Backbone as numpy.savetxt, mean C-alpha at the origin, in Angstrom:
# Nx Ny Nz CAx CAy CAz Cx Cy Cz
-6.68 -7.16 1.76 -6.61 -5.87 2.46 -5.19 -5.56 2.87
-4.77 -4.27 2.79 -3.46 -3.79 3.22 -3.55 -3.28 4.65
-2.59 -3.71 5.47 -2.63 -3.30 6.91 -1.22 -2.68 7.21
-1.29 -1.53 7.73 -0.05 -0.72 8.02 0.36 -0.97 9.46
1.59 -1.37 9.60 2.20 -1.49 10.94 2.91 -0.24 11.31
3.51 0.45 10.46 4.16 1.77 10.60 5.10 2.03 9.41
5.04 3.26 8.87 6.04 3.67 7.93 7.11 4.37 8.69
8.36 4.11 8.26 9.51 4.70 8.96 10.19 5.59 7.94
10.28 6.85 8.20 10.87 7.84 7.37 11.88 8.67 8.19
13.22 8.59 7.76 14.28 9.32 8.35 14.30 9.00 9.92
13.97 7.75 10.21 14.05 7.31 11.60 12.73 7.58 12.46
11.79 8.26 11.83 10.53 8.61 12.49 9.40 7.63 12.06
8.69 7.18 13.07 7.61 6.22 12.78 6.34 6.98 12.60
5.42 6.48 11.66 4.18 7.12 11.34 3.13 6.73 12.31
3.24 5.63 13.04 2.22 5.08 13.90 2.76 5.08 15.34
2.19 5.72 16.27 2.67 5.74 17.62 2.38 4.35 18.36
1.21 4.28 18.93 0.86 3.07 19.74 0.72 1.93 18.78
1.28 0.79 19.22 1.11 -0.47 18.46 0.84 -1.58 19.46
-0.45 -1.70 19.79 -0.84 -2.65 20.89 -1.24 -3.97 20.22
-0.45 -5.02 20.58 -0.72 -6.31 19.94 -2.18 -6.80 20.03
-2.84 -6.42 21.12 -4.34 -6.80 21.24 -5.12 -6.10 20.20
-4.85 -4.83 19.95 -5.53 -4.14 18.94 -5.26 -4.62 17.62
-4.06 -4.91 17.33 -3.59 -5.45 16.02 -4.33 -6.76 15.75
-4.39 -7.65 16.70 -5.06 -8.90 16.45 -6.50 -8.71 16.27
-7.12 -7.78 17.00 -8.61 -7.52 16.86 -8.83 -6.98 15.45
-8.02 -6.00 15.03 -8.24 -5.41 13.64 -8.10 -6.49 12.61
-7.13 -7.39 12.67 -6.93 -8.40 11.73 -8.04 -9.37 11.77
-8.65 -9.58 12.88 -9.80 -10.45 12.99 -11.03 -9.88 12.30
-11.16 -8.53 12.48 -12.23 -7.83 11.72 -12.03 -7.89 10.19
-10.75 -7.75 9.82 -10.49 -7.90 8.38 -10.83 -9.21 7.85
-10.60 -10.28 8.64 -10.97 -11.62 8.20 -12.50 -11.77 8.29
-13.10 -11.51 9.35 -14.50 -11.92 9.64 -15.53 -10.94 9.02
-15.26 -9.69 9.14 -16.27 -8.73 8.69 -16.04 -8.17 7.28
-14.73 -8.09 6.89 -14.43 -7.70 5.51 -14.35 -8.95 4.55
-14.36 -10.14 5.13 -14.36 -11.42 4.35 -13.10 -11.51 3.50
-11.91 -11.10 4.13 -10.66 -11.24 3.39 -10.07 -12.51 3.83
-9.32 -13.18 2.85 -8.58 -14.39 3.19 -7.04 -14.12 3.09
-6.68 -12.92 2.78 -5.27 -12.54 2.75 -5.10 -11.15 3.17
-3.95 -10.85 3.71 -3.62 -9.46 4.13 -2.18 -9.16 3.82
-2.03 -8.00 3.26 -0.65 -7.47 2.92 -0.24 -6.60 4.12
0.76 -7.06 4.81 1.25 -6.29 6.02 2.47 -5.50 5.62
2.30 -4.21 5.78 3.34 -3.29 5.30 3.96 -2.53 6.41
5.14 -2.02 6.27 5.79 -1.20 7.28 7.34 -1.24 7.18
7.99 -0.44 7.99 9.40 -0.35 7.98 10.15 -0.89 9.19
9.34 -1.45 10.12 9.97 -1.97 11.39 9.77 -3.52 11.29
10.86 -4.30 11.20 10.71 -5.70 11.06 10.00 -6.38 12.28
10.19 -5.88 13.42 9.57 -6.47 14.64 8.06 -6.34 14.55
7.59 -5.16 14.25 6.14 -4.96 14.07 5.60 -5.74 12.89
6.26 -5.85 11.84 5.87 -6.69 10.69 5.61 -8.10 11.15
6.65 -8.61 11.87 6.61 -10.05 12.38 5.39 -10.19 13.37
5.21 -9.23 14.25 4.12 -9.38 15.22 2.79 -9.45 14.60
2.56 -8.48 13.59 1.24 -8.50 12.95 1.07 -9.71 12.06
2.19 -10.14 11.45 2.09 -11.36 10.54 1.86 -12.59 11.40
2.43 -12.64 12.61 2.13 -13.79 13.45 0.69 -13.86 13.88
0.08 -12.70 14.19 -1.33 -12.58 14.56 -2.19 -13.03 13.40
-1.81 -12.62 12.19 -2.58 -12.97 10.98 -2.49 -14.44 10.73
-1.34 -15.04 10.87 -1.15 -16.45 10.67 -2.01 -17.26 11.67
-2.06 -16.80 12.93 -2.90 -17.45 13.94 -4.43 -17.41 13.54
-4.78 -16.38 12.78 -6.21 -16.21 12.33 -6.41 -16.95 11.00
-5.42 -17.58 10.48 -5.61 -18.40 9.29 -5.50 -17.55 8.02
-5.04 -16.33 8.03 -4.89 -15.50 6.90 -3.64 -15.76 6.08
-3.72 -15.66 4.77 -2.54 -15.73 3.94 -1.80 -14.41 4.21
-0.52 -14.40 4.35 0.23 -13.20 4.68 1.15 -12.79 3.49
1.00 -11.52 3.08 2.01 -10.94 2.18 2.84 -10.07 2.99
4.06 -10.55 3.27 4.96 -9.92 4.25 5.73 -8.87 3.41
5.40 -7.54 3.75 5.84 -6.52 2.78 6.61 -5.42 3.49
7.93 -5.51 3.66 8.75 -4.41 4.16 8.62 -3.28 3.18
8.50 -2.07 3.73 8.25 -0.88 2.88 9.33 0.21 3.13
10.47 0.03 2.51 11.52 1.00 2.72 11.26 2.32 2.18
11.56 3.41 2.87 11.42 4.79 2.57 12.68 5.61 2.61
13.11 6.23 1.62 14.28 7.10 1.59 15.54 6.31 2.14
15.73 5.07 1.72 16.92 4.27 2.05 17.79 4.20 0.81
19.05 3.88 1.00 19.83 3.52 -0.14 19.83 2.00 -0.35
20.50 1.54 -1.43 20.43 0.11 -1.75 20.87 -0.83 -0.62
21.96 -0.54 0.02 22.47 -1.41 0.98 21.54 -1.44 2.19
21.01 -0.31 2.56 20.00 -0.31 3.67 18.79 -1.02 3.37
18.36 -1.03 2.10 17.14 -1.79 1.68 17.46 -3.32 1.77
18.63 -3.69 1.41 19.01 -5.10 1.44 19.06 -5.57 2.84
19.62 -4.74 3.77 19.74 -5.10 5.10 18.26 -5.32 5.70
17.35 -4.44 5.31 15.98 -4.58 5.84 15.35 -5.89 5.28
15.63 -6.22 4.00 15.08 -7.45 3.33 15.66 -8.67 3.98
16.90 -8.62 4.35 17.61 -9.69 4.92 16.97 -10.12 6.28
16.72 -9.09 7.07 16.12 -9.23 8.35 14.61 -9.84 8.22
13.88 -9.18 7.31 12.52 -9.55 7.12 12.35 -10.94 6.54
13.28 -11.27 5.55 13.15 -12.62 5.05 13.30 -13.69 6.03
14.16 -13.51 6.98 14.31 -14.53 8.02 13.12 -14.60 8.91
12.49 -13.52 9.17 11.24 -13.44 10.01 10.11 -14.19 9.21
10.03 -13.87 7.93 8.94 -14.42 7.11 9.17 -15.98 6.95
10.36 -16.42 6.88 10.64 -17.84 6.78 10.29 -18.54 8.06
10.56 -17.99 9.21 10.06 -18.58 10.47 8.61 -18.77 10.53
7.84 -17.81 10.06 6.34 -18.01 9.98 6.01 -19.09 9.05
6.64 -19.07 7.86 6.33 -20.16 6.88 6.57 -21.53 7.38
7.66 -21.71 8.07 8.00 -23.01 8.61 7.05 -23.46 9.68
6.40 -22.51 10.31 5.38 -22.97 11.31 4.08 -23.22 10.70
3.95 -23.15 9.38 2.75 -23.53 8.70 1.95 -22.46 8.06
2.43 -21.19 8.20 1.62 -20.08 7.60 1.91 -20.10 6.03
0.90 -19.62 5.31 1.07 -19.28 3.86 1.62 -17.89 3.78
2.81 -17.78 3.23 3.50 -16.49 3.25 4.01 -16.14 1.91
3.74 -14.97 1.43 4.36 -14.40 0.14 5.23 -13.25 0.64
6.45 -13.24 0.16 7.36 -12.13 0.52 7.37 -11.06 -0.59
7.08 -9.84 -0.19 6.99 -8.76 -1.21 8.36 -7.93 -1.03
9.17 -7.97 -2.02 10.52 -7.36 -1.94 10.48 -5.93 -2.30
9.69 -5.15 -1.55 9.67 -3.73 -1.69 8.50 -3.26 -2.53
8.23 -1.94 -2.38 7.11 -1.27 -3.11 7.59 0.01 -3.71
7.48 0.10 -5.07 7.82 1.29 -5.77 9.14 1.83 -5.34
10.14 0.99 -5.35 11.43 1.36 -4.78 12.10 2.54 -5.55
11.92 2.65 -6.84 12.63 3.71 -7.58 12.08 5.06 -7.23
10.85 5.17 -6.79 10.26 6.52 -6.41 10.38 6.88 -4.95
10.32 5.79 -4.17 10.24 6.00 -2.66 11.62 5.89 -2.01
12.72 5.67 -2.79 14.07 5.48 -2.15 15.09 6.20 -3.00
16.32 6.26 -2.47 17.35 7.01 -3.14 18.15 6.02 -4.01
18.66 6.74 -5.02 19.72 5.93 -5.91 19.17 5.56 -7.25
17.94 5.51 -7.46 17.33 5.06 -8.72 17.01 6.21 -9.67
16.55 7.29 -9.09 16.21 8.44 -9.92 16.73 9.73 -9.28
17.07 10.74 -10.02 17.46 12.01 -9.35 16.27 12.60 -8.61
16.61 13.22 -7.51 15.51 13.90 -6.72 15.68 13.57 -5.26
15.17 14.51 -4.44 15.33 14.37 -2.95 14.03 13.77 -2.38
12.93 13.64 -3.15 11.68 13.06 -2.69 10.94 12.48 -3.83
9.91 11.79 -3.52 9.15 11.08 -4.64 8.61 12.08 -5.63
8.16 13.20 -5.29 7.68 14.17 -6.23 8.71 14.63 -7.27
9.96 14.86 -6.76 11.02 15.30 -7.63 11.43 14.15 -8.55
11.35 12.98 -8.08 11.76 11.77 -8.94 10.77 11.53 -9.99
9.49 11.59 -9.64 8.50 11.43 -10.77 8.61 12.63 -11.70
8.73 13.86 -11.19 8.90 14.97 -12.06 10.10 14.82 -13.06
11.15 14.27 -12.58 12.30 14.01 -13.52 11.93 13.26 -14.71
11.08 12.20 -14.48 10.71 11.32 -15.66 9.64 12.06 -16.51
8.75 12.88 -15.88 7.68 13.41 -16.71 8.01 14.76 -17.30
9.08 15.44 -16.80 9.29 16.83 -17.21 9.70 17.01 -18.62
10.46 16.08 -19.20 10.99 16.25 -20.54 10.51 15.05 -21.37
9.37 15.16 -22.07 8.86 14.03 -22.84 9.80 13.46 -23.93
10.61 14.39 -24.45 11.49 13.98 -25.51 12.65 13.04 -24.97
12.89 13.07 -23.65 13.92 12.19 -23.10 13.32 11.12 -22.21
11.97 11.02 -22.18 11.38 10.05 -21.23 11.67 8.64 -21.54
11.66 8.22 -22.84 11.93 6.83 -23.16 13.26 6.38 -22.77
14.31 7.27 -23.01 15.65 6.94 -22.57 15.78 6.89 -21.04
15.14 7.82 -20.33 15.18 7.88 -18.91 14.54 6.62 -18.34
13.44 6.10 -18.91 12.77 4.94 -18.38 13.57 3.70 -18.70
14.33 3.66 -19.80 15.15 2.52 -20.15 16.28 2.44 -19.08
16.93 3.57 -18.81 17.96 3.55 -17.85 17.46 3.14 -16.40
16.29 3.65 -16.03 15.70 3.30 -14.79 15.48 1.82 -14.74
14.90 1.21 -15.74 14.67 -0.22 -15.80 15.95 -1.01 -15.55
17.01 -0.57 -16.12 18.29 -1.25 -15.91 18.71 -1.18 -14.45
18.54 0.03 -13.85 18.93 0.14 -12.42 18.09 -0.64 -11.49
16.79 -0.63 -11.71 15.85 -1.35 -10.95 16.09 -2.87 -11.02
16.26 -3.35 -12.23 16.43 -4.85 -12.35 17.74 -5.24 -11.81
18.82 -4.46 -11.94 20.10 -4.76 -11.37 19.94 -4.91 -9.78
19.25 -3.98 -9.27 19.00 -4.05 -7.79 18.17 -5.17 -7.41
17.01 -5.46 -8.15 16.12 -6.53 -7.86 16.86 -7.86 -7.94
17.89 -8.01 -8.86 18.58 -9.32 -8.90 19.27 -9.49 -7.56
19.90 -8.47 -6.95 20.56 -8.66 -5.62 19.51 -8.86 -4.57
18.36 -8.24 -4.62 17.34 -8.41 -3.67 16.76 -9.81 -3.66
16.58 -10.35 -4.91 16.04 -11.70 -4.95 17.05 -12.66 -4.41
18.30 -12.48 -4.73 19.32 -13.45 -4.20 19.40 -13.37 -2.66
19.24 -12.11 -2.15 19.31 -11.97 -0.69 18.16 -12.58 -0.05
16.96 -12.40 -0.58 15.70 -12.96 0.07 15.71 -14.48 -0.04
16.07 -14.95 -1.26 15.91 -16.45 -1.51 16.96 -17.23 -0.66
18.05 -16.63 -0.21 18.93 -17.32 0.71 18.23 -17.66 2.03
17.25 -16.89 2.34 16.61 -17.04 3.68 15.15 -17.42 3.68
14.51 -17.21 2.55 13.03 -17.45 2.47 12.77 -18.42 1.32
11.92 -19.42 1.61 11.72 -20.50 0.66 10.22 -20.41 0.08
9.55 -19.43 0.41 8.11 -19.33 -0.17 8.16 -18.49 -1.38
6.93 -18.08 -1.80 6.73 -17.33 -3.02 7.22 -15.91 -2.89
7.63 -15.31 -3.95 8.32 -14.02 -3.93 7.75 -13.14 -5.01
7.55 -11.85 -4.64 7.02 -10.88 -5.64 7.59 -9.54 -5.28
7.27 -8.54 -6.15 7.72 -7.16 -5.93 6.59 -6.24 -6.39
6.16 -5.24 -5.66 5.13 -4.35 -5.99 5.60 -3.21 -6.85
5.43 -3.31 -8.15 6.08 -2.47 -9.06 5.11 -1.27 -9.64
5.78 -0.25 -10.04 5.18 0.74 -10.95 5.50 0.32 -12.35
4.54 0.51 -13.31 4.76 -0.13 -14.65 5.95 0.53 -15.31
6.32 1.77 -15.05 7.44 2.39 -15.82 8.82 1.85 -15.31
8.81 1.07 -14.23 10.06 0.48 -13.75 10.59 -0.69 -14.69
9.74 -1.18 -15.52 10.11 -2.11 -16.52 10.78 -3.39 -15.88
10.09 -3.91 -14.86 10.58 -5.03 -14.08 10.70 -6.38 -15.02
11.76 -6.99 -14.79 11.98 -8.30 -15.38 11.36 -9.25 -14.40
10.25 -9.98 -14.81 9.51 -10.76 -13.78 10.02 -12.27 -13.73
11.01 -12.59 -14.49 11.59 -13.97 -14.50 11.94 -14.49 -13.14
12.61 -13.71 -12.22 13.02 -14.29 -10.91 11.84 -14.32 -9.91
10.57 -13.84 -10.29 9.57 -13.76 -9.31 8.44 -14.82 -9.58
7.81 -15.14 -8.53 6.70 -16.14 -8.69 5.37 -15.47 -9.07
5.17 -14.29 -8.63 3.92 -13.58 -8.90 4.28 -12.15 -9.42
3.54 -11.75 -10.44 3.63 -10.34 -10.94 2.70 -9.46 -10.15
3.28 -8.40 -9.64 2.49 -7.47 -8.79 2.71 -6.02 -9.20
1.56 -5.38 -9.46 1.60 -3.91 -9.81 0.75 -3.12 -8.87
1.29 -1.94 -8.59 0.56 -0.88 -7.96 -0.30 -0.17 -9.09
-1.54 -0.48 -9.09 -2.42 0.13 -10.16 -3.47 1.05 -9.54
-3.36 2.29 -9.89 -4.27 3.38 -9.43 -4.89 4.03 -10.62
-6.28 3.99 -10.61 -6.97 4.64 -11.68 -7.12 6.12 -11.48
-6.85 6.88 -12.40 -7.08 8.35 -12.32 -7.97 8.68 -13.53
-8.47 9.95 -13.58 -9.31 10.38 -14.70 -8.62 10.20 -16.05
-7.24 10.42 -16.04 -6.51 10.42 -17.29 -6.47 9.01 -17.92
-6.53 7.94 -17.16 -6.45 6.56 -17.68 -7.74 5.75 -17.51
-8.77 6.45 -17.00 -10.04 5.66 -16.71 -10.62 4.99 -17.91
-10.51 5.58 -19.11 -11.18 5.01 -20.34 -10.43 3.79 -20.82
-9.22 3.56 -20.39 -8.46 2.36 -20.84 -7.96 1.50 -19.73
-8.38 1.78 -18.52 -7.97 1.11 -17.33 -8.32 -0.40 -17.37
-9.56 -0.76 -17.72 -10.00 -2.10 -17.76 -9.19 -2.91 -18.78
-8.96 -2.30 -19.99 -8.21 -3.06 -20.99 -6.79 -3.29 -20.54
-6.26 -2.36 -19.77 -4.87 -2.51 -19.29 -4.78 -3.69 -18.33
-5.79 -3.74 -17.42 -5.85 -4.85 -16.41 -5.97 -6.14 -17.14
-6.85 -6.23 -18.19 -7.08 -7.43 -18.87 -5.78 -7.93 -19.55
-5.07 -7.04 -20.13 -3.80 -7.35 -20.77 -2.69 -7.98 -19.80
-2.70 -7.25 -18.64 -1.67 -7.74 -17.60 -2.12 -9.11 -17.12
-3.37 -9.39 -16.98 -3.84 -10.64 -16.43 -3.60 -11.81 -17.40
-3.37 -11.49 -18.63 -3.13 -12.56 -19.63 -1.72 -13.07 -19.66
-0.90 -12.55 -18.77 0.59 -13.02 -18.66 0.58 -14.41 -18.13
1.81 -15.03 -18.19 1.98 -16.47 -17.78 2.04 -16.68 -16.29
2.21 -15.60 -15.51 2.33 -15.82 -14.08 1.08 -15.20 -13.36
0.79 -15.61 -12.15 -0.38 -14.96 -11.47 -0.14 -13.47 -11.30
-1.21 -12.74 -11.38 -1.25 -11.32 -11.21 -1.87 -10.78 -9.98
-1.14 -9.98 -9.24 -1.72 -9.34 -8.04 -1.76 -7.85 -8.22
-2.68 -7.17 -7.63 -2.76 -5.70 -7.68 -2.72 -5.17 -6.28
-1.86 -4.21 -5.99 -1.71 -3.61 -4.73 -1.76 -2.08 -4.89
-1.85 -1.34 -3.80 -1.65 0.10 -3.80 -2.90 0.93 -4.35
-3.97 0.25 -4.65 -5.14 0.97 -5.21 -6.01 1.43 -4.07
-6.43 2.64 -4.20 -7.29 3.28 -3.17 -7.48 4.69 -3.42
-8.39 5.37 -2.67 -8.54 6.79 -2.81 -9.09 7.35 -1.53
-9.29 8.67 -1.52 -9.71 9.31 -0.20 -11.16 9.66 -0.26
-11.64 10.27 0.85 -13.07 10.49 1.01 -13.37 11.97 0.81
-12.83 12.59 -0.24 -13.27 14.00 -0.61 -13.66 13.94 -2.07
-14.52 14.88 -2.45 -15.10 14.85 -3.76 -13.98 15.05 -4.80
-13.92 14.19 -5.87 -13.03 14.28 -6.86 -11.69 13.59 -6.57
-11.55 12.93 -5.40 -10.30 12.25 -5.13 -9.95 11.13 -6.08
-10.95 10.39 -6.45 -10.66 9.27 -7.36 -10.15 9.70 -8.67
-10.42 10.98 -9.15 -9.91 11.45 -10.44 -8.41 11.71 -10.28
-7.87 11.99 -9.12 -6.48 12.32 -8.95 -5.55 11.20 -9.02
-6.07 9.99 -8.79 -5.13 8.88 -8.82 -4.04 8.93 -7.77
-2.83 8.78 -8.13 -1.73 8.82 -7.19 -1.42 10.19 -6.62
-2.13 11.23 -7.04 -1.92 12.59 -6.55 -2.92 12.94 -5.42
-3.57 11.87 -4.83 -4.70 12.15 -3.93 -4.34 12.86 -2.69
-3.08 12.68 -2.24 -2.59 13.28 -0.98 -1.94 14.68 -1.19
-2.04 15.20 -2.42 -1.39 16.53 -2.65 -2.22 17.58 -1.92
-3.42 17.29 -1.48 -4.24 18.33 -0.76 -3.84 18.46 0.71
-2.79 17.75 1.11 -2.41 17.81 2.56 -1.22 18.65 2.68
-1.20 19.54 3.70 -0.04 20.29 4.10 0.68 19.56 5.20
2.00 19.45 5.01 2.91 18.69 5.98 3.85 19.58 6.71
4.25 19.18 7.97 5.25 19.79 8.68 6.62 19.70 7.89
7.21 20.79 7.64 8.42 20.65 6.80 9.51 19.89 7.35
9.51 19.72 8.71 10.67 19.00 9.33 10.27 17.50 9.58
9.13 17.30 10.18 8.75 15.99 10.57 7.97 15.28 9.42
7.46 15.99 8.47 6.60 15.49 7.36 5.29 14.97 7.90
4.94 15.24 9.13 3.64 14.89 9.68 2.51 15.72 8.97
1.34 15.07 8.74 0.23 15.87 8.09 -0.34 16.90 9.15
-0.58 18.12 8.64 -1.03 19.21 9.50 -2.48 19.54 9.31
-2.82 19.80 8.02 -4.16 20.15 7.66 -4.31 20.11 6.11
-5.55 20.23 5.72 -5.77 20.26 4.20 -5.42 21.69 3.71
-5.02 21.79 2.41 -4.70 23.08 1.85 -5.92 23.87 1.33
-7.13 23.38 1.53 -8.29 24.04 1.13 -9.53 23.33 1.73
-10.65 23.76 1.33 -11.89 23.03 1.75 -12.36 22.10 0.67
-12.37 20.80 1.06 -12.77 19.76 0.21 -13.99 19.02 0.74
-15.02 18.93 -0.07 -16.29 18.32 0.43 -16.07 16.83 0.68
-16.59 16.51 1.93 -16.46 15.07 2.28 -17.36 14.19 1.32
-16.84 13.08 0.88 -17.48 12.26 -0.08 -17.13 10.79 0.19
-17.70 10.23 1.24 -17.42 8.83 1.54 -18.05 7.92 0.55
-19.20 8.29 -0.10 -19.80 7.52 -1.16 -18.87 7.45 -2.34
-18.18 8.44 -2.71 -17.28 8.44 -3.81 -16.13 7.53 -3.62
-15.54 7.54 -2.41 -14.49 6.58 -2.07 -15.02 5.15 -2.16
-16.21 4.87 -1.65 -16.77 3.53 -1.75 -17.00 3.11 -3.11
-17.54 4.00 -3.99 -17.84 3.63 -5.34 -16.52 3.29 -6.11
-15.50 4.10 -5.87 -14.22 3.91 -6.55 -13.70 2.52 -6.25
-13.66 2.13 -5.01 -13.13 0.82 -4.66 -13.98 -0.30 -5.19
-15.28 -0.13 -5.14 -16.18 -1.15 -5.65 -15.93 -1.34 -7.15
-15.81 -0.29 -7.87 -15.58 -0.35 -9.37 -14.26 -1.02 -9.67
-13.20 -0.68 -8.96 -11.86 -1.32 -9.20 -11.95 -2.87 -8.82
-12.50 -3.15 -7.71 -12.59 -4.54 -7.28 -13.36 -5.40 -8.30
-14.41 -4.80 -8.86 -15.23 -5.51 -9.89 -14.36 -5.73 -11.15
-13.59 -4.74 -11.53 -12.76 -4.85 -12.71 -11.70 -5.97 -12.46
-11.04 -5.90 -11.33 -10.01 -6.91 -11.09 -10.60 -8.34 -11.05
-11.72 -8.51 -10.42 -12.38 -9.83 -10.41 -12.72 -10.29 -11.75
-13.40 -9.44 -12.55 -13.94 -9.85 -13.84 -12.86 -10.05 -14.87
-11.73 -9.37 -14.69 -10.66 -9.52 -15.74 -9.58 -10.51 -15.34
-9.77 -11.32 -14.22 -8.89 -12.37 -13.97 -7.72 -12.10 -13.11
-7.69 -10.99 -12.27 -6.61 -10.74 -11.36 -6.68 -11.74 -10.28
-5.63 -12.33 -9.82 -5.55 -13.41 -8.91 -5.65 -12.95 -7.41
-5.10 -11.73 -7.11 -5.21 -11.24 -5.75 -5.23 -9.70 -5.84
-6.05 -9.00 -4.99 -6.18 -7.59 -4.96 -6.28 -7.11 -3.55
-5.29 -6.19 -3.18 -5.22 -5.67 -1.81 -5.55 -4.21 -1.76
-6.71 -3.89 -1.21 -7.08 -2.44 -1.11 -6.15 -1.75 -0.21
-5.76 -0.54 -0.65 -4.92 0.30 0.11 -5.75 1.45 0.72
-6.04 1.42 2.03 -5.62 0.41 2.98 -6.68 0.45 4.14
-6.44 -0.38 5.22 -7.46 -0.46 6.29 -7.54 0.89 7.01
-6.39 1.35 7.56 -6.35 2.56 8.33 -5.08 3.36 8.09
-5.23 4.63 8.16 -4.01 5.50 7.91 -3.75 6.40 9.18
-2.72 6.04 9.83 -2.47 6.78 11.05 -2.12 8.22 10.77
-2.49 9.16 11.70 -2.07 10.53 11.60 -3.13 11.39 10.85
-4.22 10.76 10.43 -5.29 11.46 9.64 -6.63 11.33 10.40
-6.76 12.01 11.49 -7.95 11.88 12.38 -9.17 12.50 11.73
-10.38 11.93 12.09 -11.64 12.51 11.66 -11.98 13.61 12.62
-12.19 14.89 12.10 -12.61 16.00 12.94 -13.87 16.62 12.32
-14.95 16.08 12.65 -16.23 16.56 12.01 -16.67 18.00 12.43
-16.19 18.49 13.50 -16.58 19.79 13.99 -15.39 20.82 13.75
-15.80 22.04 13.49 -14.72 23.07 13.33 -14.32 23.24 11.87
-13.18 23.73 11.64 -12.66 24.03 10.31 -12.56 22.79 9.53
-13.19 22.63 8.37 -13.15 21.45 7.54 -11.66 21.10 7.04
-10.82 22.15 7.09 -9.43 21.88 6.67 -8.64 21.07 7.66
-9.24 21.02 8.89 -8.59 20.24 9.97 -9.01 18.76 9.94
-10.07 18.47 9.13 -10.57 17.11 9.07 -9.65 16.28 8.07
-8.55 15.89 8.69 -7.53 15.17 7.77 -8.07 13.86 7.25
-9.08 13.23 7.82 -9.64 11.91 7.33 -10.17 12.16 6.02
-10.61 13.33 5.54 -11.11 13.49 4.20 -10.05 13.09 3.16
-8.78 13.23 3.49 -7.66 12.96 2.66 -7.10 11.54 2.86
-7.65 10.80 3.91 -7.09 9.52 4.25 -7.63 8.42 3.28
-6.69 7.51 2.91 -7.09 6.41 2.03 -7.60 5.23 2.85
-7.63 5.38 4.18 -8.18 4.36 5.01 -9.64 4.12 4.85
-10.12 2.85 4.98 -11.53 2.65 4.85 -12.24 2.76 6.28
-11.43 3.09 7.32 -11.99 3.48 8.57 -11.47 4.82 8.94
-12.23 5.60 9.73 -11.81 6.90 10.13 -11.42 6.89 11.58
-10.22 7.41 11.93 -9.72 7.48 13.23 -10.48 8.59 14.01
-10.81 8.28 15.25 -11.53 9.21 16.14 -10.58 9.74 17.18
-10.87 10.99 17.62 -10.03 11.62 18.68 -10.77 11.64 19.95
-10.19 10.90 20.95 -10.70 11.01 22.30 -11.91 10.19 22.64
-12.35 9.35 21.74 -13.46 8.48 22.06 -13.44 7.28 21.15
-14.30 6.27 21.51 -14.43 4.99 20.77 -15.48 5.07 19.77
-15.49 4.12 18.87 -16.57 4.04 17.85 -17.85 3.45 18.37
-18.89 3.54 17.51 -20.21 2.90 17.86 -20.23 1.51 17.31
-19.74 1.28 16.02 -19.87 0.05 15.44 -18.97 -1.00 16.17
-17.82 -0.55 16.57 -16.85 -1.41 17.35 -16.48 -0.66 18.55
-17.22 -0.81 19.62 -16.96 0.03 20.90 -15.56 -0.11 21.47
-14.82 -1.18 21.13 -13.50 -1.31 21.67 -12.40 -0.76 20.83
-12.86 -0.13 19.63 -11.85 0.44 18.74 -11.98 1.99 18.66
-10.88 2.66 18.36 -10.91 4.15 18.32 -11.16 4.64 16.94
-11.88 3.80 16.10 -12.26 4.22 14.75 -13.64 3.78 14.44
-14.14 4.41 13.33 -15.49 4.03 12.86 -15.40 3.70 11.37
-16.09 2.67 10.89 -16.10 2.33 9.47 -16.59 3.48 8.67
-16.02 3.65 7.44 -16.51 4.56 6.38 -17.44 3.75 5.50
-18.08 4.42 4.61 -18.90 3.76 3.58 -18.08 2.79 2.79
-16.79 3.06 2.59 -15.93 2.18 1.88 -15.75 0.85 2.52
-15.80 0.78 3.83 -15.67 -0.42 4.60 -16.79 -1.45 4.15
-17.99 -0.94 4.09 -19.16 -1.75 3.68 -18.99 -2.17 2.24
-18.63 -1.29 1.39 -18.45 -1.55 -0.07 -17.41 -2.63 -0.28
-16.35 -2.52 0.43 -15.25 -3.57 0.34 -15.74 -4.92 0.89
-16.44 -4.88 1.92 -16.97 -6.11 2.50 -17.83 -6.83 1.53
-18.79 -6.03 0.85 -19.66 -6.62 -0.14 -18.97 -7.20 -1.31
-17.89 -6.54 -1.77 -17.12 -7.02 -2.94 -16.37 -8.29 -2.58
-15.78 -8.30 -1.45 -14.92 -9.50 -1.02 -15.79 -10.72 -0.72
-17.05 -10.45 -0.18 -17.98 -11.50 0.02 -18.42 -12.17 -1.29
-18.62 -11.24 -2.27 -19.06 -11.80 -3.53 -18.00 -12.56 -4.29
């Protein structure tokens, strides 16, 4: 399971309150009720990452310590990795099982790898001119691997555990310096007919294969959109905070649950070594069942729990969220 501590974009944090008691309780639920034995802890604040990772270690969970840089340049990313690697090593030396994830989709989520001011512009640069795509991807691969060589050296100076990177396939990562091959694999309607075969091929490689980043939202048709699932959300132009949906989308928790069940079955049957659902909860996307359906941001949330406003849940009366159908589906798959 993937657990968000907070995303940091242009100095702004995505998650307000970060109560250590709540963090530990949620991680215990991930272990006990979702039957997970590992958790990928993501975020941009090293202190919060370490706090959550420490709680996970105390619960006996394997930790994938995953700093998630957003809109940083190469030197800023290396500074973040340096700090986080030291924290991850402290945990490992105390007996925790720790994998360090040296970034996620760096070329799209950060500056300096592709032209563009945001992820949409960067992906658009690659997709816009099919006749130049092969050359653009080749150049991108060179840039990514040159940076990752520096990142690996930086992390390995401070961290002695296993190391990976959460890649997009077009980044053309050289996996030689890494212990685990990790891909962000998201099924969309365009690739659904060949998705299983692609997973099988990746799993036949010489190194363990992990899959991260897969998930979808709770509105009808979300699973067909793949990585474009959040395009239905309108954001504040300044803060980038989600405001409302750009139309009326039918709530479909069963569809989100089925999508995750199908992908987890594929990963298990095709030999994937580790799979981390994205994600447990997504801050800033509250469930608003009454009123304008465009204000029900949870419909677009990839979280398997829905945040409540002003009251506690029924299933877990001490938490301000309620499980979605996807929560039960994931628990059944991980138990199996």
